[in-house]
N, C-alpha and C positions, 0 to 999 in steps of 0.2 A: 902274767904268768899264775896267777891264782887261778885262772880258769883252767888252765891246763892241769894243776895240781887237782883240781876238784873232777877232772875228766879222769885223770889217773886213779883216783880214789875210786870213784863211781865206777869204773871198770873193774878194780879190784872185788869191790862189794859185791858186783853183780856176777863175777866169775865165782864166787864163794857160794852163791845161790844158783847153781847150775839149772837145777829143776825150773824154779821160778823164772828164770831169764829166759829159758828156752821157750817155754810156754807165752812168756808174754812178748817176745819177738814174733814168734809164728804167728800169733793172734793179730798183732800190729801188721805184720808183712801181709797177712790175708786180706785186711780191712784197705790198709794203704794202695794195696797193689790192684784190688778191684776197683778203687776208686781213679788209679792213674790209668788203668786200662778203659774206663769208661770217659775219663776226662780226654782221652786222645781221639776217641771217638767222635765227642762232641767239638772237640778243638777243631778236629779237619772238616766236619760237616757242616757245624754251626757258626762257629767263632771266626776261624780263618777267612780272611778277606778273598774275595776273586782275585786270582792272579794277573790281573789286567790293570791298566792305567786307569787311576782314579775309580775304584770299583765302586764306590758310594753312588757315582753319577749313574751307574748302569741299572735300568729296568726292563722288567717284562712287559709286555703289552698283548693283550688279548680280547676278544669279543666276549660280550654276555648279553643275555636277554634282559632289554630294559624292563621287562615285566615283572622282574625279580629285583631284590636288591643288588647292589653294585658288591660283586665279592670281595674279601680282603686280598685275594691273591688272583691276580689275572692269569687265567689257564686256558682259555678258549683261543683255537685257531682262529686265524684271519684269511680272509681272500687275499690274492695278490693285488687286485685292483683297489683294495682298501688299503693295503700297506702302502702301495703308491701314491695314495692320495694323503696319508697322513704323513708321510715324508715330506711331500711337497707343501702342504698346509699347516704344518705345526709351528707355533712360535716359540716352544719351550724346549726342544730338542736340537741339540748340535745335529744330530743325525740318527737315522732309524734304520735299521738292517732286518733282512728276514732270512729265515734258515728252515732246512726242515730236518728231523730227526733222522739220525744215521738208518740207512737200510743197507741189506745185504745185496751184491751185484758181482756177476761174473766176470771177472777179468781175464782177457785173452791178449794174447801178442807178447807175453814174456815166457813161454815155456807152456807146460800142461795148464789149462784153465783152471782158476781157483776163486774162491771167495773173497771179497774185500767189503769193510764198512766204508759206504760213501755218504756223503751229505750234500744236498745242495745248499749253496748260499749266495745271497747278493753280493755284487762285487765290492760294495763298501763296508761288508762285516768286519773285516781285519782291521779297517781304520776304526770303526766304533769301537772295536774291542783295545785297540791302541797295541796291536803288535805287529811286528815286521817279519818277514822271513828269513830264515837262516841262508837260504840261498836264493837267487833269480828274483822273482816279484810277486806281488799279490794281483788278485784280478784288475783289469782296467775298465773304466766305463764303457759301455757298448758289449762286453762279452756276457750280459744277461741275455742279450738278443739271439733269435734264432742263428743257429749254424757257426757260432762262436764255441767250439767245443774245447777248452782248456781244462787243465788239471793243478793242482798244488797237493803235494805229496807230505804226509807226516814224516817226523825224523825217524821213526820206528820202521816204517814201510819203506823209505829210502835205504837205509841202512841193511834191511833184510833182504831187500827184493832188487836193489840197485848197487848192492856192496859200497855204499857211501861215497859213489861215483859222483865227482864234482862236475863231471860234464852231461849231467843227467838231463840239464835244461834241453828242450827241443825233442826228447825221446817221446815215442808214440805207443800206445796202449788202446785197447779197447774194452768198455765196459758196458754188458748186455749188447755186444755188436756195434756200438757208437765209438770212434775214435777220437780219443783225446789226446792233447798235446802237453806235456808237462811244461808249467811256466815258473814254478817255485817248489821251494821245499821249507816247512815251518820248523820252528827252533825246537829244541828236545823239551819235552814235557807239556807243549801246547797240546789243548784238547778242547774242541768245540763241536757239537753240544758237549757240555760235562755230564757225563753217563757214566754208568759202571764199568762201560766197555768202550775202548778208545777208538777212534776213527782212523781210516788208513788214507782216504782220498776226499778232498773237497773239488767239487765242480760247481758252475754256475746254474742258473734256471735256464741255459740256452736251449737244452733238450726240452725242456716243459714248455718252451714259447713257440715250439715246432707242433703242427698235426697235420691231418689229412686237410688239404684245401678246402673240402666243404664243411669242415668242423672249427670251433672255435679252440686254441689252445688254451691248457689250465691256466695260464698266465693272464687269460683275460676274461675267466669266468668269476664274476662277482659274487655268485652263490656259491661256489665251492671252497669252504673254509679248509685250508689243509697246510698252513706255513705257520711257524713261530716267529715272533717280531722281539727285537730288542732294541733299545733305544738309550741314547747318553744325553742328559740333562743337561741343558746349558748353566754356565756357572753361576752359582746363587739362586737356581729355581727350586722350588719344593716339589715333593711329590703331590701335594694337594693341588700345587697351581697347574702341574703336569696334567693332572686328571679335569680339571676344570676345560683346560685347552683342548683335550680329547674329547670332552662331553660337546664342546662346540662343534668340534669336527664332525662327530657321530650323528649331531642332530642334523648338520648340514648335507651330510651323505644320505641320510633318510628322507630328506625331503627331494633331493635329485634323483635317489635311487628307490624309490618307494616298495617297489617288488622284492628288492633282496635285502633292504638294510632297515624297514620300518621298525622291527624290534631289536635293531642290533646297537648295543652300545660298545664302546671300547675302553678299558680301563689300564692303568699301570700300577705295577707293584714292585718293590726292590728285585732286583735280578737274584739275589741269594734267598729271597723268601720262597720266590717261585722255585729256585731250583731244589730246596729242602723239602718243599711240600709238606705232605703228612706226616715225615720222618720226625719232625720237630717235637710234637707232642709224645711220642712214644720214646725218644731219646731224652727228654727232659724228666719223664716219669722214670725212667730206670735210673738216671743220674740222681734223683733226688732219693731212689730206694737203695742205692749202692753206698750214697752219704748216711743213711740210717743205720747201714751194716757198719760202716764205720765208727759210728757212734756208740754202738753194742759194743765192739772192740775196746773202746777207749773205756766204756763203763767196766769191761771184764778186768781189764789190766788196772784201772782204780781199785777194783774190789782186791785183786791180788795184791795191790802196793797196801792198801788198807790192811789187810790180815797179816801181810809181812809186817808191817809197821808196829803192830802190837808186840812183836818179838822184839823191837828195837828200841822201845820206851826206856828202858835201863840206860842203853849206849848214848841215847840222845840226851838224857836226863844228866849222864856224866859229863858228856860235851857241854853242857850249858853250866854246869858247876864248875867247870875249868875255864868258864869265860866266854865260850860261843855265846854270840847274839842270837836272838831270833831270825834275823835276816839273814845271818850265816849259814844257819841249819836249813833254813828254808831253800836257799841258793843251792846247797848241796844236795838236797832232795830232789830239786828240780833238774840238777845236772845228772843225775841218775835217770830221772823221766827221759830227759832229751836224748840220753845215750841210748836208753832203750829205743826210742820213737827213731833216732836215726839210723841204728842198725836194721831195724824193722823195714823205715824207708827203703833204705839199699836194697835188702830183699824182696821188697815190694815192686821195685822197677824190674827186677829179673822175674818176678810173677807176673807182672804187668805185659812184658814182653811176649810171653807166652799165651797171656789171655787176649791179647789183641789178635791173634791169630785164630785162636778159637772163636771170639766173637764175630770175626769177619766170616769164618765157616758156618756160623750160626745164621747171619743175616741174608735175608733175600738178595739174589744178585743185582738187584735195582736200586741199590743203596748209594745215594749220590756221593762222590768224591772219594768213593772206597779205597782208591789206588793211593790217596794221599795220607791215609791213616797210618799212624806210626809214633814212636818215641822221638819226639824233635826236642829242641832247647827249651820250648815254652812248657811242654810236658814236664820234663826236668824241673823248672823252676815250680811249677805247681807240686810236684810230689816233693820237693824241698819243703815249701810252704806249708804242706799239708801234714809234714814229719813234726816241724815246730809247731803247728797248732794242736797235733793229737798230743804230743808232749806237755803241751800248757795245761789239755784238758783234763788228761787222767792223772797229772803229777800235781795240780793245783790242790784239791780236796785233801789229799792224803798228808800234803805237806803242811798246809795249815791245820790239820787235826792234830799232828804230833811235834808241831815245832813249838808248843807251850807246854813242856811238861810240868807236872808238879813234882818240884824236887825233891821235898821231904817225903812224900809218899813213896816216888820211886825207889829213894835212895835206902828208906828204911824196908822195902820190900827185898827179899834176898832172892826170889827167883830171877830167872833170866827174863822170862816173860812175865807180862802182868795181864790182869783180866781186862779184856777188852771196855773202852769207855761206851757208856750208853748213847753219846753222841755220835761215836763209830759205828756202833749196831744200828742206829736211824739210817745212818748215811748210807750203809751198805745194803741195808733194806731198800732203801728208796732207789739206788742205782738198779737192783733186781728187778722192782716193779716197773721201773723205766724200759729195761730191757724187755721184758714181756710185754710190755705196752707197744713197742715198737716192733717186737715179733710178731704180734698179733695184727699190725697194720701189714706188715709186709706179708704173711700168709693170708690176709685176707683179699688184697691185691692179686697175689699169684693164683688163688682160689679162683677169684672170679675170672682171670684171664685163662685159665686153664679150661674151666667150663664153658666160656665163650668159645675158645678153640674148638671143643668137643661138638659145640652146635655146629659151627662152620664146617668140621670135616664130615658131618653128617647132612649136609645140607641135599636138598634135592636141586640137581643141577639142571634137570630137564633132559639130561642124555646119560649114556653110559659109557665114562672113560677108560673102564677095562679092556685092554690088550688092542689098544687104538694108537697106530703109529702116524705122526705127522711129518711131512717134509715139504721142503719149497723148493722149485727150480726156475730158471727164466728162459724164456726163448726171446731170441733177438729179433726185435722188431723190424731189423733192416733186412733179416732173410726169411721172416714168415709174415705173409699177410695174414689179415684175420679168419678168412675160411682156412687157410693152411694151417693156422695155429690152431683152429677147432678139431680139424681132423687129426692133427698129433696128438691133443690132449685125449679126444675119443680112443684112438689107438692105443694111448699108453694106460689109460684104465682097463682097457679089454685085457691087455697083457697082464696087468697086474692082477685082474681079477681071475686069472687064468693059474695063476701060484697055486698049489695046493695047499698050502699054508693060509691062503687069505680067504676071509668069510666075505667081505664086500669091500668095495673103493668107492672113493668119490673125490670131489676138490671142492674148496670154498673160498671167498674172499670176504670180509676177514675170518680168521679161523677164531672160533670161540675159546675164552680164557685166556687170549692173547692181550695184549696192551691197544690194539686197533678198536676204535668203538666208532665205527661209520652210521652216521643218521642224514636221512635224504627226505626233503619234503613230498610230499604226496597231496592228491586231491581226489574227491570222491564224486563221481557221476550225480550221486541221488542229491548232494547237497554241497555243490560247488562253491567254493570261497574265491576270493581275490588272491592273485599270488602272494601278495604280501602277508596274508592271513592264514594261510597254508600251514597244516602242523607238519611235525617231522616225526620219523620212528625210526627205529635201529633197521638197519640195512644189511642183506648178505646177497651176495652173489655165489650161487651154488651149481655144481654138475648133478646130472641126474644121480640118484642112489644116494644122494647125501642124508636124507631122513633116515634111509635104514641103514645106513654105515653108523650112524651117530645113533640110532635108535631113538630116535626124537618121535613120540607117538603121533599118528595121524587121526584126528579126532572127526574129521567130516571131510568129503571130497576125495582127491587123489593126490598122489605126489608128482614130481616131473619124471616123465619117461621119454620116448620118442617124439612124441607130439609136441614136445616143447623144444624142437630144434630151431636153427637159424631162420629156416624157412615156414616155422609153424606159426601157428597164431599166438601171438604175445600173451603170457599169462604170468601169474603170481600167486604165490602161496602167503596167508597170512597167520599170524601167531594166535592163541586163544585171548591173550592180553589184547591184540589189535580188535579182534571180532568184538570183545565185551565191550570195547570203549566206543568203537565207531560204529559197530551194527547191534546194538542191544536189543534183545528180544526178535532177533531177524536170522534169517539163514543168508549168509553172505556169499555163498556160493553162485557164481554167476553175476556178480555185482561188478562194476566196473569202476576202475581206478586208474588215475593218471600219476605217475612218478616224475621226480625232479631228476632223475639222473637219465635223461635222453636228449642232452643237448647236442646239437649238430645233427647234418642232415644223415650220417651214418645210424644215428639211433633214432631218429624221430618218429620212425614207424614203430618202435617199442615202447613209446612213451605211455600209450593207452592200453591197459592190460585187463584181463579178465581174471576174477579171483576164481581159483579151481581146487582149492585147499585150505583146511585149517590145521595147524599141529599144535603141539605143547609149548609153552614157554621154555626159553632157555635162560640161563644166567650168563654174564660176561665175566671179565677178569676180576671187577669188584664183587664179590660174593655177596657183600653186605646190602648190597642195592636189591631191591625186588627186580624181578624180570620186567622190563617197560614194553609195550609195543613194538612188534616188529615185523618185518615182510621179506620174501625172499624171491628171487627172479633167477630163471636158469641162465646160467653162463653163456650158454651158444648164442642168447638174444640180447647179449649186453657184454661184449668182449672187452675186457678192461686187461688183458695179460695173463699172466700163469697164474692157475690157482694154488693153494696149498694143498698137498695131497694129504687125503685121510683114507687109512686103511686099516679096516678092522681083522686083526688075526684070530687064529683059531686058540694059539697059546700065547708064548712071548712074543709080543709085538715087535721090540727090538730085534730079534733075530731077520725080522723082513728088510732091514736097512740095507744090507749087502743085495740081495736078489733086485731090490728097485733100484739101487745104483746102477748094476748091471745093465738092467733094462733101460735105463735112461742114456748111458752111454752108448748102448747098440744104437739106438734111435737118433741120438745127437751128442756127440764127443763135446760138444762146445757148450752143454747145458748139464753141469754137474749138480748132482743132490747136494743139499745144504740145509741147515737148521733142522736136521733129523732130532724129532724129540716125541715123547710119547704125550698123550692126554694128561697122564698121571703126573708128568714133570710139570707140565703147565699149571695143573692143580696143586701142585706142590709150591710152585712159584708164586700162586695167587693166594696160598696159605701162609707163605714164606713171613711175612711181618707179624702176623699174629702169632705164629708159633714162634719166632723169635722172642716177642714181646713176654708170651708165658714161659719159654723155657727160661730165658734169662731172670725174669723176676722169680720165678720157681727156685733157681739156684740161690739167689738172694736170701729168700725166704728160708730156703734148707740150712744156709749159713748161719742165719739170723738163729733159726731153733736151736742148732748146735751151740751157740754162743751162749743162748739161754739157759741151755741144759748144764753146760759148764759153769756158767753163774751160779746159778741155783745150785748145783752139786756143791762148788766151793763154799757157799754161804752155809749151807746146811753141815757140811763136814767141819767148817770150823767153829760153828755152835757145837757140834758134837765134843769137839777138841776142848772148847771153852767149859763146856759144862761136864767133862768127866767125872769129877768128883762126886757132883751132884748125883749123877747117874748111877754111879757105884754106891752111893748112899740109898737111894730109891730101891735099887736090887738087893742090897742087904736087908733093908726093912720089908722086905716081901713084895717089891713090885713085880707083877709077872713082866715077861719079855713084850707081849703084846701092848701093855699099857707103855712100856719105855718107847715101842715103836710109834703108837699113836702120840706121844708127848712131842718127838722128835719132828715126826710127820707133819705136825699141826703147824708150826713156822712155815715149812715149804709150801703147804696147801694156802696159808692166810697170804702169803705174798703171791703166790700164784693167781689166787682169785681177785686179789686187787688189781695185778696186773692186766688180768683178762678183761675185768670190767672197765678199767682205763683205756684197754687198747680197742674193743669193741666199739666205745664212745668214739674214739680219735677216728676208727676205720670208717664208722657210720658218715661221719662230717667229711673225711677225705675221699671216700670212694667217688664221689661225683666229678675228680678231677681225671678219673680213668674211665669216664662213662663214654667218651667218643671212642673208646678204643674196645668196645664191649658189644657183641651181638647178641640178641635175643637173652640178655641178661641184666636183670635189673641191678644198678650198683648198689642195692641194699638186697641182696637175696639172701633170705633166712637160711636157706640149706647151706649156703657158703658159710655164712657165720656161725652156724652151728658146729659144722664139720671144723672149720678152723680150732674153734674152742676146745673140742673134743681132742683134737691131735695135739694142742700144745698143751693142755691139761694130761694127757697120758705121758708125754715126755716130761714134763715137770715134775708127775708122780714118779715116774723112773728115777728121774735125776735125785729126788729126796731119798727114795727108799734105799738106795745103795749105802748112804751114810747111816741113814736110821737102822738100817740092817746090822749095821758094823755096832751101832751103840748098844744094840741089845745083847751083845755077847763081851761087854765089858767085864772084867773081873774085879768085883768089888775090893778086895784085899789089896790087888796090885795099885788099883787107883788111889785108894786111901794112904797105902805106904808112899806112893809118889808124893804125896802131898805133904 
């Protein structure tokens, strides 16, 4: 009952001081809400276990180059034959499954054609994950093999396109012209791979196991690394033991298949680590930053309480004189602090709910597990704990300062307020110095990230992304042979180029700036190497007009034209970086090279090619990486499917989407246009994480700057109140207003200089932790440190000037009469 009495009394006290209470609650709500929002992101992305059976046993497997150290995170794709060998030879895994990242496919057979997200998986994937279907069954053994075309639907896709029909099993539809039979429906919420965008359909590798009778299918090519792998460890097996097992297998494969596996190691890492990837560092940095903002909020409220406690010393002295113990007084003051924190925490949850939506809009689309971010019970527990902690932090020092008053001195004092104790003065000054220190650290971090983003935003891509529209389409391999597909694409590009709004048009695979990163081995006729030692370089399959459309400069030779048709002489164009590395001080035009993308009889005649041109280097989606060597082959000579259309417009490229779609529908109604984006959209996505980090840390720094200004204003303003009589006397005996102004500003200036000095030292030490997030900006950049010091100094000067200015207007007679 005493607790409830304390709470009622605390509420009355706080309601009587409405101005103080509103400022304190809003400050806490801002700090607690921001921390709750960031924790909800951290919880969903980093802390929450994967929603599968025994998730700690799940590991990602990938290839790496043994000439380099084994990576901490396995991220290299594997070949299908390597996967089969790992699965059959491993002694530490219960099972290993393979899958591909989902891609867009055209679905027909359910009315108008439309695009779906489909992922290829091995038949055992669902058992490795430990999930069962909602309806029907998962894949059966043997359905990975050719001509077993079966599909499993997601719950959302089933409800949307089949109206939750329980008789959906056995229904047929076509993906890119290949017929599939529905054998199962997965439960609600299931998603694999775990990406920002959910899958609609899962199919087996049966279609990849099919090929022209003269060619090997993709599932038989050991040199083609194109699948991702996941394994489940046996009970009691550690990650170190599994990696030792994988090293043994990789060593054996290197001996058995020296041409493809000599430099190929295999490593495993926790699946959650693989999934989170590079997001971990930036999210943890931001979480620490928002925690510092909360500390500043606590310091501000503590300063408010200290200022207010000076007016309550007589009240507390009377309570002590009437028999209240020091513990009883401390408990009451703590109760008031916890009530403030509780109300601030409640408002913080409301603020966090809005903030989470804002954070997700800021974050790039490839944030893993983004759909799981929200305010869940664990987040509420975190908020409650945070409210208690903040109440303790900002309530402790004021409670200890005022809970042991000098009864004789306070009772002799006839005023309601008393002079601030020297210890309180030092404590409030220390809190302000701490706030300025934290503010400098946050401002420095934000400044470094903003300067890094500015560098990235003006990076030379090697091409011009302005006014360029890209769009994908798929031609059914069951309805088009290679020569028919070639003719279709040629006519399509001719029709697009004829549009009055179009400057030029072409096509490519992969598209620069998207997440695809093709790398293919090659050999040079001038200094050939054994197959196992052949280097690899970036690889692009392009239509004639690609370099002109992308405005990639031609440095030597020629670009592709009608001479590079299906029946023309095999040709290749190399990048400047390729020429510098492999043809130093030579003219590469006319040189002969053999590429590794010519497996099978149908492509064998295109393996050996003549270099006909040298073009400038271009950057890929990871803008921080310098362009590497790359080479380009004409698509008519290496037909791998439908290219991504690239169209340069005279004005707004997005206006071309409709006419492009109409042209494609006229030519083939079952090949709709999809993934219509501008190159600027891809560039924005490539810059997304850097922009997110800079903007969010910038917001935290701005809040910190505001809290610093409020805190410093409060300290100087309170000092003016405390020294009103002294200021009045100084003015009465002839002190000028400028002298009074300087006297009052002196305290704010001293506190600011002390905080800036401490902050710069801390920032210098801590900046190395964000070094991995910076691009071409050193962590100890002098310009950033100087700019931050000037900004905070100006804000501090403004915050100190306002109360100092009021001090110069003190009327000596009024101040002396009030005493």
